[in-house]
C-alpha positions in Angstrom: 14.6 13.3 -5.3 14.5 13.6 -9.1 11.0 13.8 -10.5 12.0 11.3 -13.2 12.1 8.6 -10.4 8.3 8.6 -10.5 8.2 7.0 -13.9 11.0 4.6 -13.0 9.0 3.4 -10.0 5.9 2.8 -12.2 8.0 0.5 -14.4 8.9 -1.5 -11.3 5.3 -1.9 -10.2 4.2 -2.7 -13.8 6.7 -5.5 -13.9 5.6 -7.0 -10.7 1.9 -6.7 -11.6 2.3 -8.4 -15.0 4.4 -11.3 -13.6 1.9 -12.0 -10.7 -1.3 -11.4 -12.8 -0.5 -14.7 -14.7 -1.3 -16.5 -11.4 -4.7 -14.8 -11.0 -7.4 -17.3 -9.8 -5.0 -20.3 -9.7 -5.1 -20.7 -5.9 -1.3 -20.5 -5.6 -0.6 -17.3 -3.7 3.1 -18.2 -2.9 3.9 -18.6 -6.6 2.2 -15.3 -7.4 4.0 -13.5 -4.7 7.3 -15.0 -5.7 6.7 -14.0 -9.4 6.0 -10.4 -8.3 9.0 -10.2 -6.0 11.4 -11.6 -8.6 10.2 -9.2 -11.2 10.3 -6.2 -8.8 13.8 -7.1 -7.7 15.1 -7.3 -11.3 13.5 -4.0 -12.3 14.9 -2.3 -9.3 18.4 -3.1 -10.6 17.8 -0.6 -13.4 16.6 2.3 -11.1 19.0 5.1 -10.3 18.7 5.1 -6.5 20.7 4.0 -3.5 17.8 2.3 -1.9 17.4 0.4 1.4 14.3 -1.6 2.0 12.8 -0.6 5.3 9.4 -2.1 4.7 9.6 -5.5 3.1 8.4 -9.0 3.3 10.6 -10.4 6.0 14.2 -10.6 7.3 17.3 -11.4 5.4 17.1 -15.1 6.0 13.7 -15.2 4.5 15.0 -14.4 0.9 14.0 -14.6 -2.0 11.5 -12.0 -0.7 12.5 -8.4 -0.7 13.8 -8.3 2.9 14.3 -5.5 5.4 17.8 -4.1 4.9 18.1 -5.3 1.3 19.9 -2.8 -1.0 18.1 -2.0 -4.3 19.0 0.4 -7.2 22.0 0.9 -9.3 23.3 4.3 -8.3 25.1 6.1 -5.4 22.5 8.8 -5.1 19.9 9.6 -4.0 19.9 7.7 -0.8 16.3 6.6 -0.1 14.2 4.4 2.1 12.1 2.0 0.2 8.8 0.4 1.2 7.5 -2.4 -1.0 4.6 -4.8 -1.3 5.2 -6.6 -4.6 1.8 -8.2 -4.4 -0.6 -6.5 -1.9 -3.4 -9.1 -1.6 -1.9 -12.5 -2.3 -5.1 -14.2 -1.1 -7.1 -11.8 -3.3 -5.2 -12.7 -6.4 -5.2 -16.5 -5.7 -9.0 -16.3 -5.6 -9.4 -13.9 -8.5 -11.0 -11.2 -6.3 -10.7 -7.4 -6.7 -8.1 -4.9 -5.4 -4.8 -6.8 -5.7 -2.0 -4.3 -6.4 1.8 -4.0 -6.6 2.9 -1.0 -4.6 6.1 1.0 -3.8 6.8 4.1 -1.7 10.2 5.9 -1.4 11.4 8.8 0.7 14.7 10.3 1.6 16.9 8.1 3.8 15.5 8.0 7.3 12.1 9.4 6.5 10.0 6.2 6.5 9.0 4.6 9.8 10.8 1.3 10.2 7.6 -0.5 11.1 8.0 -4.0 12.5 6.0 -6.8 10.9 3.1 -6.8 13.3 -0.4 -5.4 13.7 -1.2 -1.7 13.7 -4.4 0.1 14.7 -5.3 2.6 11.9 -7.7 5.4 11.0 -7.5 6.9 7.5 -9.6 9.7 6.0 -9.5 11.8 2.9 -8.4 15.5 2.5 -11.6 17.2 3.7 -11.5 15.4 7.0 -7.7 15.6 7.5 -6.8 17.3 10.8 -10.3 16.8 12.3 -10.3 13.2 13.5 -8.5 11.4 16.3 -7.7 7.7 16.6 -9.0 7.5 20.1 -12.4 9.1 19.4 -15.4 6.7 19.4 -16.2 5.7 15.8 -19.6 7.4 16.2 -17.9 10.7 16.8 -15.5 10.1 13.9 -18.5 9.4 11.6 -20.2 12.6 12.6 -17.0 14.6 11.9 -16.3 12.9 8.6 -19.9 13.2 7.4 -19.9 16.9 8.1 -16.5 17.4 6.4 -17.7 15.5 3.3 -21.0 17.2 3.2 -22.9 13.9 3.7 -25.3 12.4 6.2 -23.9 9.8 8.5 -26.1 7.2 6.8 -24.5 8.0 3.5 -21.0 7.3 4.8 -19.1 4.1 4.1 -16.5 2.6 6.5 -14.1 0.0 5.0 -13.0 -2.6 7.5 -11.1 -5.9 7.3 -13.5 -8.8 7.9 -11.9 -10.2 11.1 -13.3 -11.4 14.4 -11.3 -8.7 16.2 -13.5 -6.1 14.4 -16.9 -7.4 15.4 -17.5 -4.6 18.0 -16.3 -1.9 15.5 -18.5 -3.2 12.8 -21.5 -3.3 15.1 -20.8 0.3 16.3 -20.7 1.6 12.7 -24.0 0.0 11.9 -25.6 1.2 15.1 -24.6 4.7 14.2 -26.5 4.3 10.9 -23.5 4.2 8.5 -22.7 1.6 6.0 -19.9 -1.0 6.2 -17.7 -2.3 3.4 -16.1 -5.6 4.5 -12.9 -6.8 2.8 -10.9 -9.9 3.1 -7.5 -8.3 2.4 -6.1 -5.1 0.9 -4.9 -2.8 3.7 -3.2 -0.3 1.4 -5.9 0.1 -1.3 -8.6 0.5 1.4 -6.8 3.3 3.1 -6.0 5.1 -0.2 -9.6 4.8 -1.3 -10.7 7.3 1.3 -8.9 10.1 -0.6 -10.9 9.5 -3.9 -14.5 10.6 -4.1 -15.4 8.1 -6.8 -14.6 5.1 -4.6 -17.4 6.0 -2.2 -15.2 5.2 0.8 -15.1 7.8 3.6 -13.2 6.1 6.5 -10.8 3.2 6.8 -10.7 1.9 10.3 -9.5 -1.1 12.3 -6.4 -3.2 12.9 -4.2 -4.4 10.0 -0.6 -4.8 9.0 1.9 -2.1 10.2 4.1 -2.3 7.1 1.0 -1.7 4.9 0.1 1.2 7.1 3.4 3.0 6.3 3.0 2.5 2.6 -0.6 3.8 2.7 0.5 6.8 4.7 2.9 7.7 2.0 0.1 7.7 -0.6 -2.2 9.6 1.7 0.4 12.3 2.3 0.7 12.8 -1.4 -3.1 13.1 -1.6 -3.6 15.4 1.4 -5.4 12.8 3.4 -4.6 11.6 6.9 -3.7 8.4 8.7 -3.3 8.1 12.5 -1.9 4.8 13.8 -0.8 2.9 16.8 1.3 -0.2 16.9 -0.5 -3.3 18.3 2.1 -5.7 19.7 0.4 -8.9 20.7 3.1 -10.1 23.2 6.2 -9.1 25.0 8.4 -10.3 22.2 6.7 -8.0 19.7 6.8 -5.1 22.2 10.6 -5.6 22.6 11.0 -5.7 18.8 9.4 -2.2 18.6 12.0 -0.9 21.1 14.8 -2.6 19.1 13.7 -0.8 16.0 13.9 2.6 17.6 10.3 3.0 18.6 10.6 4.2 22.2 6.9 4.2 23.0 5.0 1.5 21.0 1.7 2.6 22.5 1.9 6.2 21.3 -0.3 7.5 18.4 1.7 7.8 15.2 0.9 10.8 13.0 1.5 11.3 9.4 4.9 13.0 10.2 5.8 10.0 12.3 5.0 7.5 9.5 6.4 9.6 6.6 8.7 12.4 7.6 9.9 15.3 5.4 8.3 17.2 2.5 8.8 14.6 -0.2 7.9 11.0 -1.0 6.8 9.1 -4.1 4.1 6.4 -4.2 3.4 4.1 -7.2 1.0 1.3 -7.7 -0.2 -0.9 -10.5 -3.4 -2.9 -10.4 -3.2 -6.6 -10.6 -6.9 -7.3 -10.4 -9.7 -4.8 -10.9 -10.4 -2.5 -8.1 -12.1 0.9 -7.2 -8.8 2.8 -7.9 -7.1 0.8 -10.7 -8.0 -1.8 -13.3 -6.2 -5.0 -13.3 -3.8 -6.4 -15.9 -5.4 -7.4 -19.2 -3.7 -10.0 -21.4 -4.6 -9.6 -25.1 -3.7 -11.6 -28.2 -0.6 -10.9 -30.1 1.6 -11.0 -26.9 0.2 -7.7 -25.6 -0.9 -6.8 -22.0 -2.4 -3.6 -20.6 -1.7 -2.1 -17.2 -3.2 0.7 -15.2 -1.1 2.5 -12.7 -1.1 5.6 -10.4 2.0 7.5 -9.3 2.0 10.5 -7.0 4.4 12.8 -5.2 4.2 14.7 -1.9 6.3 17.7 -3.0 4.1 18.6 -6.0 0.8 16.9 -5.1 0.6 15.6 -8.6 -1.4 12.4 -9.2 -0.9 10.7 -12.5 -2.9 7.7 -13.8 -1.0 5.8 -16.5 -2.4 3.3 -19.0 0.3 1.3 -20.7 0.3 -1.4 -23.5 3.2 -3.8 -23.2 4.7 -6.1 -25.8 5.2 -9.3 -23.8 7.3 -10.9 -26.6 10.0 -8.4 -25.7 9.4 -8.3 -22.0 8.4 -11.8 -20.9 10.1 -15.2 -20.8 7.2 -17.6 -21.1 9.2 -20.5 -19.7 9.8 -19.0 -16.3 7.1 -16.2 -16.3 9.8 -13.7 -15.5 9.7 -10.1 -16.4 12.8 -9.2 -18.5 14.8 -6.0 -18.0 16.8 -6.3 -21.2 
């Protein structure tokens, strides 16, 4: 993949972030998600890739969302898999809460796991603990290993977990071990990525969340030298059969980084929609200006770039329909 693609992908996430940020705190998550999706789709039409969406927001008959199997891009090469979440954290944005983002990951064709839209058990850690943890270890053992790897005491470690009833035992186990818990309402991708940045204060991301979000987060962690281990969590026979139909022969096996994101190259890009530990959200200023904060990273080089951009909305936005222009 050409390295210039990194900046092109940032333009796509910027477009989706600006379009959806206008719905922040309005309590209308569907409108926000639709605005992000429409903006992302339009900007993809300008990107020089032959892309196929393998992680999207539904099947073809659920359009206008970016659906699994949809073609994006305007060129014959390179042929790439595309994983998208135009608005990660629709509920977060609707309530005006932190850590909503627009995210994209791409890899050479066939290199992203075609994860079905179901739950996935996950364990994510940063670079220093990569290769030392195991998904099936008790959380107490994982905490001991990660604390040692990060040169911390267990009581100084923070585990980020989705606040769900299914995680009650996990949360209690972390607390009994003496570590601290950060509960979140949504935001699977940002919570996993945060383990790879010291200034977030997050050491472990654990629990059951969305499988598509797991693949996107794994792409970012592979760029950063972190690690994710995962296992699909089908809740019924229909979901189990869906795994098989998508080429996953053993839905109960542990998925490693190389299962989730194959090969030696992938690109991840994200733009903040609301403020978070990793990125600031979109700021709207007077004079038809907006500011975005983005991150883009690549597996092949290990380069991580943070990008602050000022946008002239009079040239990029149609105020009547709140759509991001590509002209």
